[in-house]
N, C-alpha and C positions, 0 to 999 in steps of 0.2 A: 568584707573585712574578716580576718581570721582571728578567732578567739584562741589565744595561746597561753599555755601553762608555763612553759619554759623552753629555752634553747640552751644547749650545753654541749661540751665535747667530752667524750669518754671512750670506752671500748664496748662493743656489742656484747652484752652479757648472756644472751640466750640464742638458741636456734642455730640455723645453718651457717651464719657468719660469726659465730662465737669467737671472741677475742680480737675482732677487727676494730681498729680505731675508726671512729665515726663522729659525725656531727648529728646531734639529735634535735628534732623538732617535736616537742610534745604538745599536741593540741588539747584544748580543754573541752570538757563535756563528754558524757557517756550515756548510752541508752540502756545500760545494764547496771546492776548494783551487786556485784559478786561479794559474798560474805568475807572472802579472804583477800580482797583487793588491797594492794599495797601502794596505790597511787590515788587515794581518795581526794587528795588535794587538787588533782587535775580535773575535778568535776566543775570547778569554777575558774574562769580565766584570771591570770595575773595582769595581762595586758591585751589590747586589741590593735592589730596592725593591718593595713591594707596589703594586698598581695605583692605589690611592687616593693614596699619597704621590707617585707619579710624576705623576699627573694634576694634583695641587696645584702641584707645582714648575713643570710645563709651563704651567699656566694663568697663573701669575704672569708668566712670561716672555712669553707670547703677548699678555697685556694691555699690557705695557710696550713690547714691541719690534715684533712683527709678528703678524698673525693667520694666517700660513702656518706650518703644522707639517710638517716633512719627516721621515718615519720611514725610516731606512736601517739598514745593517748593515756587516759580517756579512750574515746573511739573516734579516730580521725575521719572516718567516712561520713560522720554527721556533717562535716564541712566539705564534702567532696567537690562541689561546684566551685567554691572559692579556692580550694586547694588546687584545682586544675589551673586556674588563672595564675597562681603562684608558681607552679611547676613549669608552665610555659615560659614565664619570664625568667625563671632560674636557669632553664636549659639554654636560653639565649645568652645568659651571662657566663655560664660555665658549661661547656659542651660535653665534657668527658666525665660526667659524674655518674655514679651508680645510686639508684634510689630504691630503698626497701621500705615497704609499709607494713605495719603490724595492725591487725584488725581482728575483731571478734567474729567477723564473717556473717553478720546478721543484716547488713545493709548492702546496697548495690555498689559494686566496684567499677561499674561501667564508665563513670565520668572521668576516671584517671587511669584506666587500665593501660592505655597506650603510652603513658608517661612514667610508668614505674618498671623496674627490672625484676624485682623479687617481691612476692607477696607472702607474708607469713601469717596465715590464718590460724587463729586460736579459738576454735569452737568451744563453747563452755559446756561442761558436763554437769550432771545433777549435783556434784559436790560444790558447785558454785552457789547453790541456794537460789538460783534464778529459775522461775517457772519455765518449763520446756517450750511453751509457745513463744516466749520472748527471746529465747536463745537459738531458735531454729535457723539453720544455715540458709542464707539467701540463694536463690536459684542461679544467680550469676556465677557462683563458685563451682557449681556443678558443670556449667558450660566451660568455665575457665580451666578446669582440670583436663579438658580434652585438647587444650592448646599448648604449644611449645613455649610461647612467650606471652606475657611475663611468666617466670617460673613460680609455681605455686608450691609452698611448703605448708605442712600442718604441724601445729605445736599444741600439745595437750597438757594441762595441769593435772597431775596425778596425785590423789590423796591416799588411795589404798588400792590393793589388787582388784577389788570389785569394780573399779572404774574401767578396766580393760575391755569388757564386753560392750559397754556403751560406746567407748571410744572406737572400737573396731567397726561398729555399725556405721559410724560417720566416715571412716576411712574407706569402707567398701562403697558407700553411696557416692563419694567424691572420686573414686578410682585413682587415688594418689598412691604411687608405689611406695613400699615400706622405707626405702632409703631417703625419702623426703618427708618422713613422719618422725617427729621428735616428741619424746616423753620427758616431762620436766616435773620435779618434785614440788608439791605445794609447800611453800615455806616462807617465813618472814625473817628468819635469822640463820646464822651459821649452824648452830646446834640442830635445829629442826631439819635443815638441808642434809647434814651429814647422817642423820638418823634415817631419813627416807630415801636417800640416794641409792643404797644397796638394793632396796626393794624395786625401785624404778629401773635400775640397771638389769636386774634379773628378768623383769618383764620384757625389756627391750631385747635381751638376748634370746629369750624364749620365742618371741614373735617376729624377730628380724627388724625391729625399729631402731632408731637412733636415740641417744641419750643427750639431753641438754641440762647441764648443771646451771645454776644461776650465779654466773661468775662475778657479777657486780656485788652480790651479797658476800661471797667468799673473799673478794678483794677489798670490801668495804669502800666501794666507790659508787657514784650515782649510776 
């Protein structure tokens, strides 16, 4: 059974697929508790469905709205085994979908690695308030960075310029090229985003990384 926070349609607000229309599956539960988390409501499920029912509901939305499915949380890899069952069924129902998963990269990706196209890993920095041991990147992601499929991107929440050194250590460890590394301002509202975006952009230019605004906040959508 999958513990689900919500299913909705919107545009991807962050990272490499910014602006793409998508169907979102937000799974409930997280193994971290970041101080700036803006989806604390996803820590507990709103409903629980089996893998077949979830796949059927998602297939209908994907056929009508967009062939891009974004799986997010919470932390979706907490339910990796059940998620695998759902994705196998979903790919039977809709063959030509594109699946992106968003994860904090602390848990194994192995159970679903062959069923996703894009992995957006967002390792947490010390600005999250989470102890370093709890937010350590899982070894699977080090191995994954050496493969061509699925495509691994990194996305970092940046609070201030002092975050860059810590972030670069993770990028070096994972050997992800700079064009697949995204810097994103830590913000909960438009004013905070507009205030921090110039700083984040300057860092990206200086070190050759990409910038990701938080489009859903700017557009006032989910």
